[in-house]
Each structure stands twice: as structure tokens, then as C-alpha cells.
C-alpha positions in Angstrom: 27.6 -15.0 -1.4 26.4 -12.4 1.2 28.5 -9.6 2.2 30.4 -11.0 5.3 29.6 -9.2 8.5 32.1 -9.3 11.6 30.4 -8.7 15.1 32.3 -6.5 17.4 30.7 -5.3 20.8 27.2 -5.7 19.4 23.9 -6.8 20.1 22.9 -9.9 18.0 21.0 -7.9 15.3 19.3 -9.6 12.5 21.4 -9.4 9.5 19.8 -9.2 6.0 21.6 -8.8 2.8 19.7 -7.7 -0.2 19.4 -11.1 -2.0 21.1 -14.4 -2.2 23.3 -15.5 -5.2 23.2 -19.1 -5.3 21.7 -22.2 -3.8 24.6 -22.6 -1.7 24.6 -19.3 -0.2 24.6 -18.8 3.5 20.9 -17.7 4.9 20.2 -13.9 4.4 18.8 -13.8 7.9 20.7 -15.3 10.8 20.1 -14.9 14.4 23.6 -14.2 16.0 24.3 -16.3 19.2 26.6 -14.4 21.5 26.8 -12.9 24.9 24.7 -10.0 24.0 21.5 -11.8 23.2 19.9 -9.6 25.9 20.5 -6.6 23.9 18.8 -7.9 20.9 15.8 -8.9 23.0 15.5 -5.6 24.5 15.8 -3.5 21.1 14.5 -6.0 18.4 17.3 -4.6 16.0 17.8 -5.7 12.3 19.9 -4.3 9.4 19.3 -4.4 5.8 22.3 -3.8 3.5 22.2 -3.1 -0.3 23.4 -4.0 -2.8 24.0 -7.7 -1.8 27.7 -7.7 -3.1 29.0 -4.0 -2.4 31.3 -2.7 -4.6 32.9 0.8 -5.3 30.8 1.4 -8.5 27.3 1.3 -6.5 26.0 3.3 -3.6 26.0 1.6 -0.3 22.6 1.9 1.5 21.9 0.9 5.0 18.9 0.6 7.1 18.7 -0.2 10.9 15.3 -1.0 12.4 14.2 -1.4 15.9 11.2 -2.5 17.6 11.3 0.1 20.2 11.5 3.9 20.0 15.1 4.2 20.5 17.2 7.4 20.5 20.4 6.9 18.5 22.6 8.0 15.6 23.5 5.9 12.6 27.1 6.4 11.2 29.0 4.9 8.2 32.6 4.8 8.6 35.0 4.4 5.8 37.9 2.0 5.6 40.3 4.7 6.5 38.5 5.2 9.9 36.7 8.5 8.9 32.9 8.9 9.5 31.7 9.4 6.1 27.9 10.1 7.0 25.9 10.1 9.9 22.0 10.2 10.3 20.2 11.3 13.6 16.7 11.2 12.1 14.6 8.4 13.6 11.8 7.4 11.1 8.6 5.4 11.8 6.9 4.2 14.7 6.8 1.1 14.9 9.0 -0.2 13.7 11.6 2.7 14.0 14.5 3.0 11.6 17.5 5.1 10.5 18.8 5.1 7.0 22.1 6.2 5.5 23.9 5.8 2.2 27.2 6.5 0.5 27.0 7.3 -3.1 30.7 6.3 -4.1 32.1 4.1 -1.3 35.7 3.3 -1.5 36.9 -0.3 -1.6 37.7 -1.8 1.7 35.8 -2.6 5.0 32.9 -0.1 5.8 31.4 -0.1 9.3 27.7 0.8 10.0 27.2 1.8 13.6 24.2 2.5 15.5 24.9 4.4 18.8 22.0 4.4 21.3 21.4 6.9 23.9 20.5 5.5 27.5 21.6 1.9 26.7 23.9 -0.2 28.9 27.5 0.1 28.1 27.6 -3.5 26.4 24.5 -2.7 24.2 25.2 1.0 23.6 26.6 0.5 19.9 25.6 -1.9 17.4 28.1 -2.3 14.4 28.2 -4.1 11.4 31.1 -4.4 8.8 30.6 -4.6 5.1 33.5 -5.7 2.7 33.1 -3.3 -0.4 35.0 -4.8 -3.5 36.9 -3.1 -6.4 34.8 -4.6 -8.8 31.4 -6.0 -9.2 30.7 -9.6 -8.4 28.9 -12.1 -10.5 25.2 -11.5 -10.4 22.6 -13.8 -8.7 21.4 -17.1 -10.7 18.3 -18.8 -11.2 17.4 -22.1 -9.4 15.2 -24.7 -10.9 13.4 -25.5 -7.6 11.8 -22.1 -7.1 10.8 -18.9 -8.9 13.8 -17.2 -6.9 16.1 -18.8 -4.4 14.9 -18.7 -0.8 17.5 -17.7 1.7 15.8 -16.4 4.7 12.5 -16.6 6.8 9.8 -14.2 7.6 10.5 -13.0 11.0 9.5 -9.9 13.2 12.9 -8.6 12.1 12.4 -9.2 8.3 8.7 -7.8 8.6 10.3 -4.8 10.4 12.7 -4.3 7.5 9.8 -4.8 4.9 7.8 -2.1 6.8 10.8 0.2 6.8 11.4 -0.3 3.1 7.7 0.6 2.4 7.8 3.7 4.5 10.7 5.1 2.7 9.5 4.2 -0.7 6.5 6.4 -0.3 8.0 8.9 2.2 6.9 12.5 1.7 5.8 15.5 4.0 2.3 15.0 5.5 0.8 18.1 3.5 2.0 16.7 0.2 -0.2 14.7 -1.9 2.2 12.3 -3.9 0.9 10.5 -7.0 2.8 8.5 -9.6 1.6 7.3 -13.0 2.7 3.9 -12.2 4.4 1.9 -9.4 7.5 1.4 -11.4 8.1 5.2 -11.3 8.6 4.8 -7.5 10.8 1.6 -7.8 12.9 3.3 -10.3 13.9 6.2 -8.0 16.8 5.3 -6.1 16.5 8.0 -3.5 13.1 6.3 -2.6 13.9 2.6 -3.1 17.0 1.4 -1.1 16.8 -1.9 -3.0 17.4 -0.1 -6.4 19.6 -2.5 -8.5 20.6 -4.4 -5.5 21.1 -7.6 -7.3 23.7 -6.3 -9.6 21.7 -7.0 -12.8 20.7 -3.4 -13.5 17.4 -4.6 -13.0 15.6 -1.4 -11.9 17.2 0.3 -14.9 15.9 -1.8 -17.6 12.3 -0.4 -18.3 10.8 -2.1 -15.4 7.0 -1.8 -15.7 4.8 -2.4 -12.9 1.2 -0.9 -13.1 -0.9 -2.8 -10.5 -4.4 -1.9 -9.6 -5.5 -1.7 -5.8 -6.0 -5.6 -5.4 -2.5 -6.3 -7.0 -0.5 -3.5 -5.3 0.0 -5.5 -1.9 1.1 -8.5 -3.7 3.5 -6.5 -6.0 5.2 -4.9 -3.2 5.7 -8.1 -1.2 6.8 -10.1 -4.1 9.4 -7.4 -5.1 10.8 -7.4 -1.6 10.7 -11.2 -1.3 12.5 -11.4 -4.5 15.3 -9.1 -3.9 15.9 -10.5 -0.4 15.4 -14.1 -0.9 12.2 -14.7 1.2 9.2 -17.0 0.5 6.2 -15.8 -1.3 2.7 -17.1 -2.3 -0.8 -16.3 -3.1 -4.3 -17.7 -3.2 -6.9 -18.1 -5.9 -10.1 -17.0 -4.1 -13.7 -16.5 -5.1 -15.4 -13.2 -4.7 -18.0 -14.5 -2.4 -21.9 -14.3 -2.8 -24.9 -15.8 -1.6 -24.4 -14.5 1.8 -21.0 -15.8 2.1 -17.5 -14.3 2.2 -14.9 -15.0 -0.4 -13.0 -18.4 0.1 -9.6 -19.4 -1.2 -9.5 -23.0 -2.3 -6.2 -22.9 -3.8 -2.7 -21.6 -2.8 0.4 -21.5 -4.8 4.0 -20.1 -4.0 7.3 -19.8 -5.6 8.1 -23.5 -5.2 4.6 -24.7 -6.2 3.7 -22.8 -9.4 0.3 -22.7 -11.1 1.4 -23.2 -14.8 -0.6 -21.9 -17.7 -1.3 -25.4 -18.9 -2.6 -26.4 -15.4 -4.9 -23.4 -15.2 -6.2 -24.0 -18.8 -7.7 -27.2 -17.7 -9.6 -25.5 -14.7 -12.6 -23.3 -14.8 -10.9 -19.9 -14.1 -11.8 -17.9 -10.8 -13.1 -14.5 -11.9 -10.2 -11.9 -11.4 -10.3 -8.1 -11.5 -6.9 -7.9 -12.7 -6.0 -7.6 -16.4 -3.1 -7.4 -18.9 -2.1 -3.9 -18.0 0.9 -5.4 -15.7 4.3 -5.8 -17.1 7.5 -6.5 -15.3 10.7 -6.2 -17.3 8.4 -6.5 -20.4 9.4 -7.0 -24.0 7.4 -5.0 -26.6 8.4 -7.7 -29.1 6.7 -10.6 -27.1 2.9 -10.5 -27.5 0.8 -11.0 -24.3 -0.9 -14.0 -26.0 2.4 -15.6 -26.5 3.5 -14.9 -23.0 0.4 -16.4 -21.6 0.8 -19.6 -23.8 4.4 -20.2 -22.8 5.9 -21.3 -19.6 7.8 -19.0 -17.3 11.3 -18.0 -18.6 14.1 -20.0 -16.7 16.5 -16.9 -16.3 16.1 -15.3 -13.0 15.0 -11.6 -14.0 12.6 -12.5 -16.9 11.2 -15.4 -14.8 10.3 -12.9 -12.0 8.7 -10.5 -14.4 6.6 -13.3 -15.9 5.6 -14.6 -12.5 4.4 -11.3 -11.2 2.9 -10.0 -14.5 1.0 -13.2 -15.7 0.8 -15.6 -12.7 0.2 -13.4 -9.7 -1.6 -10.3 -11.4 -4.2 -12.7 -13.3 -5.0 -14.7 -10.2 -5.4 -12.2 -7.1 -8.4 -9.8 -6.9 -10.2 -7.8 -4.2 -12.0 -11.0 -2.8 -8.6 -12.0 -1.7 -8.7 -9.4 1.2 -12.2 -9.8 2.0 -12.2 -13.5 3.4 -13.8 -14.2 6.5 -11.8 -13.2 9.7 -11.5 -16.6 11.3 -10.6 -18.3 7.9 -7.2 -20.1 8.0 -6.8 -20.6 4.4 -6.2 -16.9 3.3 -3.4 -14.6 2.2 -4.0 -12.0 4.9 -5.2 -12.3 8.6 -6.9 -9.6 10.8 -4.9 -7.6 13.4 -6.2 -5.7 16.4 -6.6 -1.8 16.0 -3.4 -0.6 17.8 -0.6 1.8 16.9 1.7 -1.2 17.5 0.2 -3.5 14.9 -1.0 -1.0 12.2 2.4 -0.9 10.5 3.5 0.0 7.1 2.7 -2.8 4.7 -0.5 -3.6 6.5 -3.4 -3.7 4.0 -7.0 -2.2 4.3 -9.5 -4.3 2.6 -13.0 -2.2 2.4 -16.1 -4.3 2.1 -16.8 -3.1 -1.4 -13.7 -4.2 -3.2 -10.8 -1.5 -2.7 -7.7 -2.2 -1.1 -5.2 0.2 0.4 -1.5 -0.4 1.8 -0.5 1.5 4.9 2.9 3.4 4.6 3.3 5.6 7.4 1.9 6.4 10.9 2.3 10.1 12.0 1.9 10.3 15.9 -0.5 13.1 17.3 1.3 16.2 18.6 0.1 19.4 20.4 -0.8 21.0 17.1 -2.2 18.4 15.0 -4.1 15.0 15.0 -2.5 11.5 14.4 -2.6 10.3 10.8 -2.2 7.1 9.1 -1.1 7.4 5.5 -1.8 4.8 2.7 -1.3 4.3 -1.0 -3.5 2.7 -3.5 -3.4 1.5 -7.2 -6.0 2.5 -9.6 -7.2 0.6 -12.9 -5.2 3.1 -15.0 -2.0 2.1 -13.1 -1.9 5.5 -11.0 -0.4 4.9 -7.4 -1.3 7.7 -4.9 -1.0 8.5 -1.2 -4.0 9.3 0.9 -4.7 9.6 4.7 -7.0 7.5 6.5 -10.4 8.7 7.2 -13.9 7.8 6.6 -14.1 9.0 3.0 -11.3 6.7 1.9 -11.6 3.7 4.1 -15.0 2.3 4.1 -16.3 -0.2 6.8 -19.5 -2.2 7.0 -20.5 -5.6 8.7 -22.4 -7.8 6.3 -21.5 -11.7 5.9 -21.9 -11.5 2.1 -19.3 -8.8 1.8 -16.8 -10.8 3.9 -14.6 -9.4 6.8 -13.1 -5.9 5.8 -10.5 -4.1 7.7 -6.8 -4.0 8.5 -5.0 -7.2 7.8 -1.4 -8.4 7.3 0.1 -10.9 5.0 -0.1 -14.4 6.6 3.4 -15.6 7.3 4.8 -18.3 5.0 7.3 -20.7 6.6 9.3 -23.8 5.5 8.8 -27.3 7.2 11.6 -29.2 8.1 11.6 -30.7 4.6 11.6 -27.3 2.9 8.0 -27.4 1.8 6.3 -24.0 2.1 3.2 -23.5 4.1 1.3 -20.8 5.9 0.8 -20.3 9.5 -2.6 -20.8 10.8 -4.4 -18.2 13.1 -3.7 -20.2 16.2 0.1 -20.4 15.2 0.2 -16.8 14.6 -1.3 -16.1 18.1 1.3 -18.1 19.7 4.3 -17.0 17.6 6.9 -14.8 19.3 7.4 -12.9 16.1 3.7 -12.2 15.4 1.2 -13.0 18.0 -1.1 -10.3 16.4 -4.1 -12.2 15.1 -7.4 -10.8 16.3 -11.1 -10.9 15.6 -11.7 -7.4 17.2 -12.6 -5.7 13.9 -15.3 -8.4 13.0 -17.0 -7.5 16.2 -17.2 -3.9 15.7 -20.2 -1.8 14.4 -19.5 0.8 11.9 -19.5 3.7 14.3 -17.6 1.7 16.9 -14.9 1.0 14.3 -14.3 4.6 13.3 -14.5 5.6 17.0 -11.9 3.1 17.8 -9.6 4.3 14.9 -9.9 7.9 16.2 -8.7 6.9 19.6 -5.8 5.0 18.1 -4.7 7.8 15.7 -5.2 10.5 18.4 -5.2 9.1 22.1 -5.4 12.7 23.4 -8.4 15.0 22.9 -8.4 17.0 19.7 -9.3 20.7 19.1 -12.5 20.4 17.4 -11.9 23.3 14.9 -8.6 21.9 13.9 -10.0 18.5 13.5 -12.9 20.0 11.4 -10.3 21.6 9.1 -8.2 18.3 8.8 -11.4 16.6 7.7 -12.0 19.1 5.0 -8.5 18.7 4.1 -8.9 15.1 3.5 -12.0 15.7 1.4 -10.0 18.3 -0.5 -7.3 15.6 -1.2 -10.0 13.2 -2.5 -11.4 15.5 -4.8 -8.1 16.4 -6.3 -7.3 12.8 -6.9 -10.5 12.4 -8.8 -9.4 15.2 -11.0 -6.6 13.0 -12.3 -8.9 10.0 -12.9 -11.6 12.3 -14.9 -8.8 13.8 -17.0 -7.6 10.2 -17.9 -11.0 9.7 -19.4 -11.1 13.0 -21.2 -7.6 12.0 -22.8 -9.1 8.6 -23.6 -12.1 10.5 -25.5 -9.7 12.8 -27.2 -7.4 10.0 -28.3 -10.4 8.7 -30.3 -11.6 6.2 -27.7 -14.8 4.3 -28.7 -18.0 4.6 -26.6 -17.6 2.1 -23.8 -20.3 -0.4 -23.0 -21.7 0.1 -19.5 -21.9 -3.1 -17.3 -25.1 -4.4 -16.0 -26.0 -4.2 -12.3 -23.2 -4.5 -9.5 -20.8 -5.1 -12.3 -20.3 -1.5 -13.0 -18.0 -1.6 -9.9 -15.9 -4.6 -10.8 -15.5 -5.1 -14.4 -12.3 -4.9 -16.6 -11.1 -3.0 -19.6 -11.9 0.6 -20.6 -14.7 0.9 -18.2 -12.6 -0.1 -15.2 -9.8 2.2 -16.4 -11.7 5.3 -17.0 -15.3 5.1 -15.4 -15.4 6.2 -11.7 -18.3 4.5 -10.0 -16.3 3.1 -6.9 -14.4 6.3 -6.5 -17.6 8.6 -6.8 -19.5 6.3 -4.2 -16.5 7.1 -1.8 -16.6 10.7 -2.7 -20.3 10.9 -1.8 -19.7 9.1 1.4 -16.9 11.6 2.1 -19.2 14.6 1.6 -21.4 13.2 4.1 -18.7 12.7 6.6 -17.8 16.4 6.3 -21.3 17.6 6.5 -21.8 15.4 9.4 -18.7 16.5 11.4 -20.3 19.0 13.7 -22.8 16.4 14.8 -20.1 13.9 15.3 -18.3 16.3 17.7 -21.5 16.7 19.5 -22.0 13.0 19.9 -18.4 12.3 21.1 -17.7 15.5 23.1 -15.5 13.6 25.4 -12.9 12.9 22.5 -12.6 16.8 21.9 -10.9 19.5 24.0 -14.1 21.5 24.2 -13.5 25.3 24.9 -14.0 26.5 28.3 -17.3 28.1 28.9 -18.9 27.0 25.6 -21.7 24.5 25.5 -21.8 21.6 23.0 -24.4 23.5 21.1 -22.0 26.4 20.9 -19.2 24.4 19.6 -21.3 22.7 17.0 -22.7 26.2 15.7 -19.2 27.3 15.4 -18.2 24.2 13.5 -20.8 24.8 11.1 -19.6 28.3 10.4 -16.1 26.8 9.8 -17.3 24.5 7.6 -19.1 27.2 5.3 -16.2 29.3 5.2 -13.7 26.6 4.6 -15.6 24.9 1.6 -16.2 28.1 0.0 -12.5 29.3 0.1 -10.9 25.7 -1.1 -10.7 25.8 -4.8 -9.3 23.4 -7.5 -9.4 23.4 -11.3 -10.2 20.6 -14.0 -9.6 20.6 -17.8 -12.8 21.0 -19.9 -13.5 19.2 -23.0 -11.8 21.9 -25.3 -8.7 22.1 -23.0 -9.7 25.3 -21.0 -9.5 25.2 -17.3 -12.5 25.7 -15.0 -12.3 26.4 -11.5 -14.7 25.0 -8.8 -14.9 25.3 -4.8 -15.4 22.4 -2.5 -18.8 24.1 -1.9 -19.7 23.5 -5.6 -18.8 19.9 -5.0 -21.0 19.6 -2.1 -23.8 21.2 -3.8 -23.5 18.9 -6.8 -24.0 15.8 -4.8 -27.1 14.8 -6.6 -25.4 15.3 -10.0 -22.5 13.3 -8.8 -24.8 10.3 -8.2 -24.7 10.0 -12.1 -21.2 11.2 -12.9 -19.2 8.2 -13.3 -19.7 7.3 -17.0 -16.5 7.6 -19.2 -18.7 8.3 -22.2 -20.1 11.6 -20.7 -18.0 14.8 -21.1 -15.9 15.9 -18.2 -18.2 18.9 -17.4 -21.1 16.4 -16.9 -18.7 14.4 -14.8 -18.2 17.2 -12.5 -22.0 17.7 -12.1 -22.2 20.8 -14.4 -25.8 22.0 -15.2 -26.2 21.1 -19.0 -27.3 24.6 -19.7 -24.6 26.4 -17.8 -21.7 28.3 -19.2 -19.4 25.7 -17.6 -21.1 22.9 -19.8 -20.9 24.9 -22.9 -17.8 23.2 -24.2 -19.4 19.7 -23.5 -19.6 17.8 -26.8 -20.1 14.3 -25.8 -22.9 12.5 -23.7 -23.6 8.9 -22.8 -26.6 7.3 -24.9 -30.1 7.7 -23.5 -29.9 3.8 -23.0 -27.0 4.2 -20.8 -28.5 7.2 -18.9 -31.6 5.3 -18.2 -29.4 2.5 -16.7 -27.6 4.9 -14.6 -30.9 6.2 -13.2 -31.9 2.8 -12.3 -28.6 2.5 -10.5 -28.9 6.0 -8.7 -30.3 4.5 -5.5 -27.0 2.7 -4.6 -25.3 6.2 -4.9 -28.1 8.1 -3.3 -28.2 5.5 -0.4 -24.3 5.5 -0.2 -24.4 1.6 -0.4 -23.0 -0.6 -2.9 -25.3 -3.4 -3.9 -24.6 -6.9 -2.4 -23.2 -9.6 -4.6 -25.9 -12.2 -5.3 
């Protein structure tokens, strides 16, 4: 059962325990019906408690979320009436949230209180009580009707809790550049993951393995949260588009309607970019082929692992995010470009096959521009955080590429008979919990899209020089992220990795295996676009002078000239190092990267040495340690494909 909550002088907050235990458990999310319903409507409050059955042997973790930017303090009071911990720090925006935990709670009744400034007397304090047991309760059990038991529904409140969980999971200072070898490294960190071991099964301590690529990452995060909190989950099988048409999703499955391996074997498979890198609660003693040929394990934890690793990961791909904006049969739907709708958990699908997940919005201040931060997965399993800018978030309008842009997971609801289905676009528009379906992005040109995003991130005029430096910083982050990718290729070579066949045509951007893991055509195309953005920033300021706080007494031409000087100085002073073929370090500047743009048009081949992959002149001292080159046949192929990189445009799928 869920922890019991008693309400005292409180608004009817949405209450969500971490997960349900049995099919007869009470719902995990329940709207309280009491005299203070107006308070709930005013604040949009919700609370998430972990673990599902609190006991003194596990930390007690609490998140309160609010729809509006309230000023308040979260406190946890122990059974003896003493305040054990308080948290004045409000995170997010929107949703807004407070977090507090007690590492060793004593047995008895604990009270979580959110005291709000400026609220009416009857709404000033929200309290929830949690019974902390002396011993651990029985862990949850599987059900035969679903991959995991469903206890609640996706609503604005549960969406807000999902957003808060995402933001805390990847939180770091804005000037940090966090990166993890795999998603499971983040989920194993109890200081980040408030759902760590929430089910009482030690589930996050049992060598959990999660290594999604960019297309799988949103699904892995959504499935993990839904599994732990007892919410519905589903996914589509989609085409990749082509012939001038966007991807379509003719099949939809969910945790009550599974796509069995036997049924899948009878169908012509829909091409997927995912591969067998993904494991969750994996066992080295069970081969991948054996797992694929068997049905989902019936035990709750192994069943979840099999479902995510084998079923979901091998079904979804980047086309799942590029479906047409008005299509109803999709996993995602497009949202308007506003600070209120671009919340943590929102995905960004670019037109060329990359997918990112928003994790935080940093509001504009007097000293800095506003920023959106996102994470993405790479074929090698790396998960890294990066900021929104033109170099990372590509945008284009072409029917054959589908509809790119920001999208959210389509809500899954249960009909009266319990059957799961997805809300249509019209239903989302009318829903009081959502109401954010929009075709706005599909009507914007490229420049209009980026102009609109500038306005959303920084409503007030920006200092042009500071904005120039922040753009250079974004490029610097992108270059340093590429260092890791190229280094992974070097390690592959040094471990005796065989030559990798180069795919033909557009497949260089979307194949599987070692080429996908260690070659960098998509990353390098984005890097070249980013270089153009930095070079063209002074011209952009001149074009949109009204967006910038232009210095008094200076003409647009004066400001542009000063920005070009700033550009020259900054790129020459910013340095980074990479590891050469012999293990020695070599230092480059951002200026070197910009100067090597032409070389970087053919620097993505894993069969080339790292020196060539960083654009070094083959006759230079830098390249003297190079011992490996792609074959002449592969180099000829790359020369044929150079125009895609030179023109900064990925070829359209035929």
C-alpha cells in the first residue's frame, strides 16, 4: 500500500507515492476534495515521496511542486516535533519545486510542510504526514495484466513531478559541463535520483545498466519514472519517412498491449537505429539472442528490464520524434514556444535525426542571457548536458524531414474499461491539464524560429558583447564534447578494433554498429554549422539590433566591428587538448578549429587517426604520430559526400 497521508489545514495537493505495491492498492495520485480546493487551483501543488513504504533504514525524500513561482520554505518535522531539515531554495520555473531529505529518519509520523509567503491564512501552509515504519515492508509485486501495475494518471500535477525529477537528476551549475559514460551512472546517484531504490528492491544498486542513444533517451527516462510511480507508458513503431513524406507511426503498443517477440518475428521489421547496447538489470550469463527469443520475464524487476532493453529500445528511433505536427497517431505532440511550455522532459527533435531532452531553464538576469539546458545520448552510451543554441539544436522546414522542434509526450489515459489510449491533438487542446498543443513551430522559417527562441530565453535586450562571448562558450562546449567522441574512436583502434566499413550515401548518418558508435558525421555536421553561427554572430546582431542593448553613441557598424574584434580575441585565447595516437597530448585553440573547417568536412571516419580527425595537416608535427588512415576507397567516398558538409545540409531521405 501507499504511505498514508493525513491532511491538516492544507490545500488539496496532489499526492504521489513512489510506486504501488499490489493490484488492490489505492491510486498513487488522488485529488483531495475538501474545503480548500481553491488553494489547489491557485497554486497547482503536488508532492512526491520516496520510498513507497518509508522505513527507518532508508532516506526519506520529498519534492513539492507548484505551477506558479511561489515564495516558500519546505520543512520536514520528525515524530518528536522537531524540525529536522528546511529548504528555502526554490528550483525550476515552471514548474517550481522544493526538495528535502532525511538520510536516517526515525520511526513514527513525519510531516512535510510547505509554508508559503503571501498566501491567505487558510492556504499559507500545506502539510503531508508520512508514517515511517521500523522495518521494511514487502516490496511490490508483478501483475499479469501489465508490465507494471498502473496506479495513477498523467495529469498536470504528475507531469510537474516528472519535470522536477528530470531537473534534479541532471542539475549542475550552468558553467559546468556534466557528462556521464551512461545513463545508469546518473540513476545510480542517490543525490540526484530521488527515486533511487524507491521500490524497496535495491533495484538501483543491482548493476542497473542503461545506455540509450539520443532517440531512446526520452523513452528510457519516461519509462523509468512511470515504472517507479505506477503510471501508464507506451510507444509507437514508426517509419523514418521518405519520398517527400514525414515519418508515420502505424502501430502503438503499451504496457497492457505488448508487442511480443513472436508477433514481431512474423512482421517485416520497421528499421530502427537502436541496437543491443542497452541493458537494464542485465545478466551476463544470459545471451542477447536468448533474451530476444524468449518472452518477457514475469517477475517485476526483470520484466521491466527486458521490456525497456529489448522491446522499447529496438522499436523506437529518431523518426519517432519527426512525425508531422498535425498527426494524432504519434508519441509526441508539438508545443508553443513559451517559457511556460518548454519544461524539463520536453524533447527537441531536429530534422536530421538527433533528439535532446530539456532539463532546465535558467531565466535571464541583469548579468546574463536566459538559457535552456538539455541532455542527449550518444551511440557510445555517453549522456551529456548542453545549452540550447543554433549549433546544437538544428532546425529546417522540409516535408520529407518531418516536423522538427520542441514536443512533449502525448498523454496516455485509461478509458472507463481500463483500456489505455492516447489523447488526440483536439483533446490535448481542450484538456485543463495540458492545453498546449500548437502548430506554431511548423509555420516558422529557420530564422524566425531562432529569433523566436531568442525572445523566449531573453525577453529583455542583451548586451551584444556578452551575448557574443556566450555564443563562443557554447561552441567551446561543443568542441570539448567532440573530444570525448574522438577519443572513444582512438580507444577502439588501440584495443585492436578492425577497420569499419563506411556506409553508402545518407546511411553514414544513421547506421548501427561500430560506425554509429565511433564515427562522427552527425556531430561534425553540427560542429560546422556551429562554427558558421559564431562567425556570423556580428552580422546577426546588426540584423536584429532591436534585440540588443546597443551602446550609446555607437552605430551598428561600430558595434559590429567591436564584436569582430571580440571574436578574434576570444577564439585565439580559448584552448583545449586531445590525445594523439601515441597517447601524448596536443593543444589546439578554437581559432584552430575555425581555421580547419575545410578539413573537418572529412574528419568523421573512425578508420582515420585522431590527428586527421582534428583536421591536422598530414605533413605537420601534430600529425607525425598518425599511424592509421582510411583506405583510398573510403577517402574517395568521403570526397563524394563532402558537399553535404560543405553546404551544411544533410541529404534528404529518398
